[in-house]
C-alpha positions in Angstrom: 74.0 96.9 71.9 75.7 93.9 70.2 73.6 90.8 69.6 76.5 88.5 70.4 78.3 89.4 73.6 82.1 89.3 73.6 83.9 86.9 75.9 86.0 89.8 77.2 86.2 93.6 77.0 89.7 94.9 77.8 89.9 98.5 78.9 93.3 100.1 77.9 96.0 99.2 75.4 98.9 99.5 77.7 101.4 96.8 78.7 98.8 95.0 80.8 96.0 95.1 78.3 98.2 93.9 75.4 99.6 91.1 77.5 96.1 90.0 78.5 95.0 90.0 74.9 98.0 87.8 73.9 97.3 85.3 76.6 93.6 85.1 75.8 94.4 84.3 72.2 96.8 81.6 73.4 94.0 80.1 75.5 91.7 79.9 72.4 89.7 83.0 73.3 89.5 85.3 70.3 86.3 87.2 70.7 87.5 90.1 72.7 88.0 93.9 72.1 90.5 96.3 73.5 88.9 99.7 74.1 91.6 102.4 74.1 90.7 106.0 74.8 93.6 107.4 72.8 94.6 106.9 69.2 97.8 105.0 70.1 99.3 102.1 72.1 101.4 101.6 75.2 99.4 103.6 77.7 101.8 105.5 79.9 104.4 105.6 77.1 101.9 107.1 74.6 100.8 109.8 77.0 104.2 110.8 78.4 106.2 112.6 75.7 108.0 115.1 77.9 111.6 115.8 77.1 113.8 113.0 78.5 111.0 110.6 79.2 112.4 107.1 79.8 111.8 104.1 82.0 113.6 103.6 85.3 113.7 99.9 84.9 116.3 98.4 82.5 114.8 97.7 79.0 115.5 94.0 78.9 113.5 93.6 82.0 110.8 96.1 81.1 109.6 94.0 78.2 107.6 90.8 77.9 109.4 87.6 78.7 107.7 86.1 75.6 108.7 88.9 73.3 112.2 89.9 74.1 113.7 92.7 72.1 117.4 92.5 70.9 117.3 96.1 69.5 117.0 98.3 72.6 119.3 101.2 72.0 120.2 101.7 75.7 120.0 100.1 79.1 117.2 102.5 79.9 115.3 103.2 76.7 113.3 106.4 76.0 109.6 106.5 75.8 109.3 106.6 72.0 111.3 103.4 71.8 109.1 101.7 74.4 106.0 102.8 72.4 107.5 101.4 69.2 108.2 98.1 71.0 104.5 97.7 72.0 103.4 98.6 68.5 105.7 95.8 67.1 104.3 93.3 69.7 100.7 94.2 68.6 101.6 93.7 65.0 103.6 90.4 65.6 100.8 88.9 67.6 98.0 90.0 65.3 96.1 92.2 67.7 95.4 95.2 65.6 91.9 93.9 64.5 90.9 93.6 68.2 91.8 97.2 69.1 89.2 99.9 69.1 90.9 103.3 69.3 89.4 106.5 70.5 87.0 104.5 72.6 86.8 105.6 76.3 84.7 103.4 78.6 82.9 105.7 81.0 80.7 103.2 82.8 79.7 99.6 83.0 76.9 97.7 84.7 76.6 94.0 85.5 73.4 92.2 84.8 73.0 89.4 87.2 70.3 87.6 85.2 72.3 87.3 82.1 75.8 87.3 83.8 76.9 90.0 81.4 78.6 93.4 81.6 77.2 96.3 79.6 79.8 99.0 79.1 79.0 102.4 77.8 81.5 104.5 75.8 82.0 108.2 75.9 80.2 108.3 72.5 77.2 106.4 73.9 77.9 103.0 72.4 77.2 99.9 74.4 79.7 97.0 74.5 78.5 93.7 76.1 80.9 91.1 77.4 81.0 88.2 79.8 84.3 89.4 81.4 85.6 92.9 82.1 89.3 93.4 82.2 90.5 96.8 83.4 94.1 97.7 82.6 94.2 101.4 83.3 97.6 102.6 84.6 98.0 103.5 88.3 100.1 106.5 87.1 97.6 107.4 84.4 95.7 110.3 85.9 97.9 113.5 86.3 97.6 115.4 89.6 97.8 119.2 89.3 98.8 121.2 92.3 96.3 123.4 94.2 98.1 126.8 93.8 96.3 130.1 93.7 96.4 132.0 90.4 97.1 129.2 88.0 94.4 130.5 85.7 96.0 134.0 85.7 99.3 132.9 84.1 99.6 134.3 80.5 102.3 131.9 79.3 102.1 128.2 78.4 101.5 125.8 81.2 100.8 122.0 81.3 101.3 118.9 83.4 104.4 116.9 82.5 102.2 113.9 81.5 100.3 116.2 79.0 103.4 118.0 77.6 102.6 120.4 74.8 105.1 119.6 72.1 104.0 122.6 70.1 105.5 125.0 72.6 109.0 126.1 71.5 111.5 125.8 74.3 114.4 127.6 72.6 115.6 130.5 74.7 112.6 130.4 76.9 112.4 130.7 80.7 110.7 127.6 82.2 109.5 126.8 85.7 109.4 123.1 86.7 107.2 122.7 89.7 108.1 119.5 91.4 111.5 117.8 91.8 110.9 114.1 91.7 111.0 111.3 89.0 109.8 113.3 86.0 111.9 116.4 86.8 115.2 114.5 87.0 114.5 113.4 83.4 113.1 116.7 82.1 115.5 119.2 83.6 118.8 117.9 82.0 117.2 118.1 78.6 115.4 121.5 78.8 118.5 123.1 80.4 120.3 122.7 77.2 117.7 124.7 75.3 116.0 127.0 77.7 117.7 130.3 78.7 116.6 129.9 82.4 115.3 126.8 84.3 113.8 127.2 87.8 113.2 124.0 89.6 110.8 124.3 92.5 111.6 121.8 95.2 109.4 121.1 98.2 111.2 118.0 99.5 114.6 116.8 98.5 114.9 113.3 97.1 117.4 110.4 97.3 119.2 110.1 94.0 121.5 107.2 93.0 123.4 106.7 89.7 121.5 105.3 86.9 124.5 103.8 85.0 122.7 104.3 81.7 124.6 103.8 78.5 124.1 102.9 74.8 124.3 99.3 73.7 127.1 98.7 71.2 126.4 97.3 67.8 128.2 94.1 68.9 125.9 93.7 71.9 122.8 94.1 69.8 124.1 91.6 67.3 124.8 89.2 70.0 121.3 89.6 71.5 119.8 89.0 68.1 121.8 85.9 67.2 122.2 84.4 70.6 118.8 84.7 72.4 120.3 82.9 75.4 122.6 86.0 75.9 119.6 88.2 76.0 117.8 85.9 78.5 120.9 85.8 80.7 121.1 89.6 80.6 117.4 89.8 81.7 118.0 87.3 84.4 121.0 89.2 85.8 118.9 92.4 85.9 116.1 90.6 87.7 118.4 89.0 90.3 120.1 92.3 91.1 116.8 94.2 91.6 115.1 91.3 93.4 117.9 90.2 95.7 119.7 93.5 96.3 117.7 96.6 95.5 114.5 95.2 97.2 116.4 95.2 100.5 116.7 99.0 100.4 113.0 99.1 101.2 113.3 96.9 104.3 114.7 100.0 106.0 117.7 98.2 107.7 120.7 96.1 107.0 123.9 96.4 105.1 122.4 96.9 101.6 120.1 99.7 102.9 123.1 101.5 104.4 125.2 100.8 101.3 122.7 102.3 98.8 122.1 105.3 101.1 125.9 105.8 101.2 126.1 105.6 97.4 123.5 108.4 97.2 125.3 110.5 99.7 128.7 110.1 97.9 127.1 111.0 94.6 125.6 114.2 96.1 128.9 115.1 97.8 130.9 114.5 94.7 128.7 116.4 92.3 127.5 119.3 94.5 130.4 121.3 95.9 128.4 124.2 97.3 127.6 123.3 100.9 124.5 125.4 101.0 123.1 123.9 97.8 124.1 120.4 98.9 122.1 120.9 102.2 119.0 121.9 100.2 119.3 118.6 98.2 119.9 116.4 101.3 116.8 114.4 102.4 116.0 114.3 106.1 114.2 110.9 105.9 115.5 107.4 105.3 116.2 106.3 101.8 113.4 104.2 100.3 110.6 106.0 102.2 109.8 107.9 99.1 110.6 106.8 95.5 114.3 106.5 95.0 115.4 108.5 91.9 117.8 107.3 89.3 119.9 109.8 87.4 123.4 110.3 86.0 123.0 114.0 85.1 120.5 115.7 87.5 123.1 117.1 89.8 125.2 118.2 86.9 122.1 120.1 85.7 121.6 121.7 89.0 125.2 123.1 88.8 124.5 124.8 85.4 124.6 128.6 85.4 121.1 128.8 83.8 119.5 126.5 86.4 118.2 127.5 89.9 116.9 125.3 92.6 114.1 127.1 94.4 113.2 125.9 97.9 111.1 128.8 99.1 107.4 128.2 99.3 105.1 129.2 96.4 102.5 131.8 97.4 100.7 131.9 94.1 101.1 131.8 90.3 101.0 135.3 88.8 100.4 136.6 85.3 104.1 136.5 84.5 105.4 133.7 86.7 105.7 132.3 90.2 105.4 134.5 93.3 107.2 133.1 96.3 106.2 133.4 100.0 109.3 135.5 100.5 107.9 138.1 98.1 110.2 137.4 95.3 108.6 136.9 91.8 110.3 134.6 89.3 109.2 135.6 85.7 108.9 132.7 83.3 107.4 131.9 79.9 106.4 128.3 80.6 105.3 126.4 83.6 105.6 122.6 83.7 103.8 120.9 86.6 105.8 117.7 87.4 103.5 117.0 90.3 102.8 113.3 89.9 99.6 111.3 89.6 96.5 110.4 91.6 98.2 107.1 92.5 95.8 106.1 95.3 92.7 107.0 93.2 92.1 103.7 91.4 90.2 104.0 88.1 88.9 107.5 89.0 87.0 108.1 85.7 85.3 104.7 85.5 81.8 104.2 87.0 81.2 100.5 87.6 78.1 98.9 89.1 78.4 95.3 90.3 76.1 92.9 92.1 73.5 94.3 94.4 74.1 97.8 93.0 77.7 97.9 94.5 79.6 100.9 93.2 83.3 101.3 92.5 83.1 104.9 93.8 82.3 103.6 97.3 85.0 101.0 97.1 87.6 103.7 96.2 87.3 105.1 99.7 89.0 102.0 101.1 90.5 100.2 98.1 91.1 96.5 98.9 91.4 93.8 96.2 91.9 90.1 96.3 95.5 89.4 95.2 95.6 92.8 93.6 93.3 91.6 90.9 89.7 91.1 92.0 87.4 93.6 93.7 84.6 92.5 96.0 81.1 92.6 94.4 82.5 93.2 90.9 81.7 89.8 89.3 83.5 88.4 86.3 85.9 91.4 86.4 89.6 91.7 86.7 91.7 94.8 87.6 95.2 94.3 86.4 97.8 96.0 88.5 95.2 96.8 91.1 95.8 97.7 94.8 99.0 96.6 96.4 100.7 95.4 93.2 103.0 98.3 92.7 106.8 97.8 93.0 109.5 100.0 94.4 112.3 97.9 93.2 111.6 95.9 90.0 109.6 95.7 86.7 105.8 95.9 86.7 105.9 93.6 83.7 106.8 90.8 86.1 103.6 91.5 88.1 101.5 91.6 84.9 102.8 88.2 83.8 102.0 86.7 87.2 98.5 88.0 87.2 97.3 87.1 83.7 97.6 83.2 83.8 95.7 83.3 87.1 93.0 85.4 85.4 92.7 83.1 82.4 92.4 80.0 84.7 89.6 81.7 86.6 87.8 82.7 83.4 88.0 79.1 82.2 86.6 77.8 85.5 83.4 79.8 85.2 80.7 78.1 83.0 78.8 80.1 80.4 75.9 82.0 81.9 77.4 82.1 85.3 79.6 84.5 87.2 82.1 84.5 90.0 82.5 86.8 93.0 85.3 86.7 95.5 84.3 85.8 99.1 84.7 88.7 101.6 86.6 86.4 104.1 89.2 85.7 101.4 89.7 89.4 100.7 90.0 90.2 104.4 92.5 87.4 105.1 94.6 88.4 102.1 94.7 92.1 102.9 95.2 91.7 106.6 98.5 89.9 105.8 99.6 92.5 103.2 98.8 95.4 105.5 100.6 93.8 108.5 103.7 93.4 106.4 103.5 97.0 105.0 103.4 98.4 108.6 107.0 97.0 109.0 108.3 98.5 105.8 110.2 101.7 105.2 107.1 103.1 103.4 105.2 103.2 106.7 107.7 105.6 108.3 107.0 109.3 108.8 107.6 110.7 105.4 104.7 111.5 103.1 104.7 110.0 99.6 102.4 109.2 96.7 102.4 105.6 98.0 100.2 106.6 100.9 96.7 108.0 101.4 96.2 111.0 103.6 95.5 108.8 106.6 98.6 106.8 106.1 97.3 103.7 104.5 99.4 102.2 101.7 97.1 100.8 99.0 99.7 100.9 96.2 102.7 98.7 97.0 103.6 95.0 97.1 105.7 94.5 100.3 107.4 91.2 99.3 109.8 90.2 96.4 108.2 89.6 93.1 108.8 85.8 93.2 106.4 85.5 96.2 103.6 87.1 94.2 104.4 84.8 91.2 104.3 81.7 93.4 101.0 82.8 95.0 99.4 83.4 91.7 100.5 80.0 90.4 97.6 78.4 92.3 93.9 79.0 91.8 91.7 78.1 94.8 88.1 78.1 93.8 87.1 77.8 97.4 87.8 81.6 97.6 85.0 82.3 95.1 81.3 81.9 94.8 80.0 80.9 91.3 76.4 81.7 90.6 73.9 82.1 87.8 
């Protein structure tokens, strides 16, 4: 245990954790450590190395407003480029000395007498800090399907978020189980290399054009020499997503109909076979599940070496996938593109707050104040916590709204004391959020990763981003108790 406690322990070196560190330094707080369980930076973008991995938000918007990048190669940059961007930010802001790699925080307990957190690493080390800042990605814990026989398969198998790059794809037969956001990126790439690609679809998705393209040398030069042009590009992207694409999720109106029509026209133009087109046509309103962006997924489906499989899976066999119809599809590789435990917040972190409160109990009904502060977890912040997810814009915008609020609250708590959020404040805030969510497209009949099994939606923010930013611009200490 360190003799001198840190002011802050940041868990995770993804976008949120790095931004928190930068803003702490700007506020004059330099005694902090970023504990990162892997050996690299950028969180999601360090973990996800599957073929075709890229962001669904335009690059100029999926970057910090205080560290714009004129060198993005494309409108939607690939994962390795995003990872390099975060590495450059860390270097430029002098954060390397604060990062402790290969350090997984397993548990932390708050001492009310000293107003300190004592965090324990996987290796058994203890890190002591006044404030705990968790920045663990909501899409950071892969979810494997529950299919009989998975242990029997003799070939290579892995989740898309744990892609085994040592496996040679050349000439191999691959099964991709799942047909959503990861698959529309993976399939077009592996179809060019693998001899056979079988895509197992349970539910069809709404797909709209991505309109991706490479930036020209002229454009990149202009962004570098005229920062105003880059800011204007970012603003245009923000306004389009905030003022137009957001309205898709209201479930009604002209824009909702227009984007739905766009998806239908794309499918009809690309998929000429009526039977195949029917299999790819959703029977739920656009926006209820995640809307997918792709310029080449339907082209991939049309390839001779690609099959869309919609029959149910009975089990995984030694040599492939056995369908409920009795047909067996032999493959060499199985990739499970089956998503993440999105409603299981911080599933591997054991926290004990005031009065012995446990994070494990809170997870059963995850409610946070302003998506940042959990009841009975003193001097702790949970970046991108419950109901901060977006269906329409960049999560960086939410991060940059949260962190100034966090820093103000840290500065408002005297040494030796700690804050907790008042239960009434948490209830009032969440009652309003949940009431709004019940009127959204996400609350309709389709099942999605946005929801829990009982239909609650603990993941998404139901308003435009600017409403969150405006709310987080004001700190009301009447919502908190300060003790110690």
